N, C-alpha and C positions, 0 to 999 in steps of 0.2 A: 644723377639717377632719380627717376620719379616713380611714384606709384600711380597706377591707373585705377581710380576708384569710380565706380558707378558711371562709366562712360556710356553704358546702355541708356542712361537717362537722356542722352542726346542723340542716340542712334536707334530710333524706332523700337523702343522697349515695349514688350507686351504688357497690357494692362494688368496690374497686380502681380506680375511675374517679372523677376529680374532675368529676362531672357532676350537675347538679341540673335537674330538669324539674318544673314546677308547672302544673296544669290548673285554670283558673278559681279560683285562689287557694285550692284545697282543702287544701293542706298548711299546717299551722300553723307560723308563723315565731316563734321565741323573741323576747320583747319587746326584749331588748338588741340583737338583730340588726335588728329592725324599726325601732328608733329610729335606727340608723345609716343604714339604707337610705332613710329619709325625709328625710335631710339630705344636702347635697353631700358626696360621698366619692370618693376616688381609687380607681379600679378596678384590681385586680390580676389580673383575669380577663376573659373575653369574656362579655357578657350580651346576651340577645335577648328582646324582648317582641313577640309576634305577636298582633295584635288581631283577633278574629273579629267582635265586635260592640261598638260603643260609640265613645267618643272619650276620649283621654287626652293630657295634656301633660307631657312630661319636660323636664329641663334637662341639656344636655351642653355642657361647656366654656363656661358662662355664657349659652348660647343656649336659648331655649324652643323646643321642637319638639313639634308636635301630630300625632298619628296617629289614624286612624279605621279603619272596617271594611276588612279586607283589606290592611292595612299593617303594617309591622314597624319597630321602632326597635332599633338595636343600639349597644352601648357597647364600646369597646376598652380594653385595658390602658393605664393612665396617664391616661385621660380622666377628667374630673370629671363625675360622674353623679349625678342626683337624681331619685328617683321622685316621682310625684304624691302629694298628701296622701291619707290614707286616706279612702275614701268608698264608695259603692255599687260592688260589684265588677262590672267589665265581663267579657265572655266573652273570655278570652285564654289564651295559653300563654306561659310564661316558661322560659328555659333559661340555664344558666351553666356554663362549663367553662374550663379553663386550657390552656396550651401543651402540657402533658404529654398531654392527650387528643388534641390536634391531631397530635402526633407519631405517634400510633397509627393514623391514617387514611391510606388509600392515595393520596388525591388532595390537591392543594394548592388553596387558595382565595384568589385574588388580591383578592377584594373585602374581605378582612380588612385589607388595607393602605389601604382607603378611597380609592382613586385619584380618584374623582369627588367627593370631599369632601361626601358625603351620608350621614348616619347613619340614613336611612330607606330602606325598600324597599317598593315597591307591587307587589302581585301581581295577575296576571290572574285572572278567576274560576276558571279551571281550575287554575292554580297554587295559588291560595288553598286549594282543596279538597284538593289533594295534600299541601300543607304541613300543613294541619289534621289530615289522616289520619296522617301520619308522627308528628306530635307526640303524637296520641292513642295510637298504638302504643308510642311511647317511654315515655309516662307509665304505660301498662299494664304494660310490661316492668319498669319500675323499682319500681312500687308495688303491683301487684295480681297478681303471678305468684308462686304458692306454691313452684314449683320453683326451684332455685338459678339465679341470674341468669347468663345466657350473655353474656359480655363481647363475643364476636365478633358476635353478633346485634345487640347494642346499638350497637356501633361501625358496623355496616353501616347501621343506620337513621340514625345521626349523619352518616355520609358522604352518604347520600341527601339528608338535610335540608340540609346545607351546600351540596350541589350545586344544590339548588333555590334557595337564597339567592343563590349566586354567579351563577347564570343570570339571575335576575330583576333583580339589582343592575345588571348590565351591559346588560340589555335596556331598562331604563327610561330615558326621555328621549332626546334627540337624541344626546348624547355616547356612548350605548351603541352607536351605529352607526359610530363611528370605526374605522379599520383596526386590526386586532389588533397589527400591528407597532408602530404609534405608541403604543398602549395599553401594550404590554409595555415600551417605552422609558420611558414616564412612570412606570410602576410601579417600574422599576429606579432611576429618579431619586429617587423618594420613599424607596425602601429605602436607597439610598446616603446620603441626607441623614439618615435616622433612625439608621442604623448609625454615622455619624460626626458626630452632631448637635453635640456640644460641641467638636469640633476646629476649628470656624470655617473650614472649607474654602471657597475661593472657587469661582466658577462654572467657571473653567478646570480646576481640580483635579477637580471632580465630572465634568465632561465627559470628561476624560482617563480617569477610572475606568470610564466607560461606553463608551469608544472612540467618542466622538461629537465633532463640532466644537461650539464654543459657539453658533454660529448655528443648527445643527440642534437642539441641546438647547433653545435659546430657543423655536424654533418649536413643538416638542412640548409644552413646559410651558405656553406661552402658550395653545395650543389647548385644553388640558384644564382649566387653572386660571384663565385670564384675566389672569394676572400673569407677570412675568418670573421666571426661575430665582432671581435675587438677591432679588426681593421675596418669593418663596415661601419661601426659606430664612430670611429675616428674620422673616416672619410666623410661621413654625414655631418659631423660637427664642423669640419674644415670647409665643407661646401657651404654650410650656413654662414660661416665667417666670410667667405668670399662674396656671398650674396649681400651681406650687411655692409661690407666695405664698398660696394658699388652704389648704395643709395643712402648711406649715412655718413656722418662726420665724426664717428666715435674714435677716440684714441685707442691705441693698442691695449692699454690697461682697461679702459672701459669695455671694449669688445670682449676681452678675456673674461672679465667678471660677468658680463651679460650672458656669456655662453656657459657659465658655471665653472670656469677655471679659477682656482684660488691663487695660482702662480702665473702672472702674466709672462714671465720669462720662459716658463715651460710651454705656455701656449705659443709663444713666438717660435721656439725651437720646433715644436710639433708642426706648426704651419709651414715652416721652411722644409722640413723633412718630407711632408706630404705633397706639397705643391712644387718644390724645387726653387721657390722664391721666398724671400723675406716679405713681410707685410709691406714695407716701404717699396720694395721692387715691384710687388704686385700692383700697388696703387699707382706707381709711376707708369707702368705698362698700360694700366687701364685708362689713365688720364691721356696718354698718348693716342690710344685707339679712339677715345671719345672725341678728341679734337680733330680727327681726320674727317 
C-alpha cells in the first residue's frame, strides 16, 4: 500500500496552488504515478471524479462504488482509494487539491466531512450542466490560457464548484431534508470524533464537548447513521485500523496502541466482532486480493 503525495507536482499543477484538473484524461500522467493510482493507495488530498458519460467502478475503503452519467465520486484524505483499471476513456473531469487550497476559499463545505456517509453525489440535469461548465472553465484556465494564471479567478471557480457539490450532496436522498440544526449537530459529532479519534473518549465525554445530553446525541446520530454514537465511534476506529493495515507493517500490538487501545487483546476481539475477521485473516485476504 502506498501513499500518493503531491502527484499534482507531476500532473499539470496550477502555479502556487496544489490543484489538478483533468478533462477526459487529456493530460498525460507519468507512468510511475499511474501505477500508484491504479492500486489501492492512501489519499493525502481530496479527489473528485465527475462522470459526464459512461460507467466506472472505484474502490473506497474496501467498498466497490459505481457511478454513471451525471454522478460524481469523491475521496477524502486518509481514505483508501483505487481507480478503475485502464480502459476506454469515459467523458469525465477529475480534480484534486489539498487543505491549503481549501483555506484560501471564502466558504466552508460541510459535505467534505461526509456526514451522510456517501462518497457519491448525483446531480440534477441542470446542476450537471453547471458543474460541467465550471470544470471546463477551470481546465481552460489551468492549461490553455497564455496569460499568467490569475489565482483569484481560479479560486472563485473552485468556490463555485464546491458550492455546487455541497448543495447537491445534501439535496440527494431523504436525509437531505432533515432539519439543518440536527445536521449541524451530527457534523459536529463527526468532527469531535475525528479530532479526538485515538483518545478513546466515551459517549458522555463527546456529548459534553458538544453541550448535548447523551439522549439527544443518541437521537441525532441514530437518525443520520442508523447506529448509536458508541457503535459509530467503534466502527470509525475499526475502519481506521483497516486503513492502517493496508499501508503499514504495524504489529497488532503496535496498531492497538496507536489507535489508543490499552489492551491489544481487547482490540483484537473488537476487530473480529466488528469485521467478522481476525486481523490475520483480514491481512491474508488483503494480500490475496493485492496479488491478483
